[in-house]
KEKESE-980937 format. One record per residue: residue number from 1; x, y, z of N, C-alpha, C in turn; chain; residue in three letters. Coordinates in pm, 1 decimal. Example, Ala and Ser with C-alpha at 12.3 -4.5 7.8 and 13.67 -1.06 7.14 Angstrom:
2
  seq        nX        nY        nZ       caX       caY       caZ        cX        cY        cZ  mol  type
    1    1319.0    -569.0     780.0    1230.0    -450.0     780.0    1320.0    -330.0     780.0    A   ALA
    2    1285.0    -225.0     708.0    1367.0    -106.0     714.0    1290.0       3.0     787.0    A   SER
//
This chain:
20
  seq        nX        nY        nZ       caX       caY       caZ        cX        cY        cZ  mol  type
    1     913.9    -153.5    1195.3     804.1    -198.0    1232.9     691.2    -147.1    1139.8    A   ARG
    2     685.5       5.7    1231.9     578.3      86.4    1111.2     591.9     115.3     991.0    A   MET
    3     705.2     176.1     981.0     755.0     197.8     839.5     712.5      72.2     791.1    A   GLN
    4     759.8     -43.5     740.1     738.4    -160.7     668.5     539.9    -149.8     665.0    A   ALA
    5     486.6    -154.2     768.1     347.1    -168.9     756.2     264.5     -37.4     691.6    A   ALA
    6     357.8      64.0     684.5     305.3     217.0     606.5     358.5     193.1     481.5    A   ILE
    7     485.1      47.9     468.2     514.1      81.6     289.1     411.0      -4.2     203.2    A   LEU
    8     398.0    -128.3     304.2     244.0    -242.1     263.8     135.9    -163.7     228.8    A   ARG
    9     115.6     -60.4     333.8     -19.8      -6.4     299.1     -22.5      97.6     203.0    A   GLY
   10      81.2     161.3     179.2      77.6     252.0      45.2      79.1     163.0     -66.7    A   THR
   11     163.6      48.5    -104.9     176.7      -3.4    -221.8      25.9     -91.4    -212.3    A   ALA
   12      11.8    -166.4    -145.7    -181.0    -209.7    -181.0    -274.1    -124.2    -202.3    A   SER
   13    -273.7      18.1    -145.0    -347.7     132.6    -200.5    -305.1     126.1    -361.9    A   ASN
   14    -181.2     143.1    -386.9    -145.3     143.0    -544.6    -243.6       4.5    -637.8    A   GLU
   15    -231.2     -49.9    -549.6    -254.7    -191.8    -624.7    -446.4    -178.1    -628.8    A   ILE
   16    -486.2    -129.7    -556.9    -642.4     -71.2    -562.3    -653.9      34.3    -605.7    A   ALA
   17    -557.3      97.4    -716.5    -600.7     217.9    -751.1    -611.9     175.0    -859.3    A   TRP
   18    -489.1      62.4    -924.4    -501.2      50.8   -1041.9    -604.0     -44.6   -1067.7    A   GLU
   19    -657.1    -143.5    -979.1    -783.5    -231.1    -982.4    -912.0     -98.6   -1034.8    A   LYS
   20    -858.8     -26.0    -962.4   -1064.3     104.0   -1001.7   -1023.5     150.9   -1192.1    A   LEU
//
């Protein structure tokens, strides 16, 4: 569960960086 949440967080962070 924790790893899945972290993976999702990193994925969303990458998207946020791409948007920037």
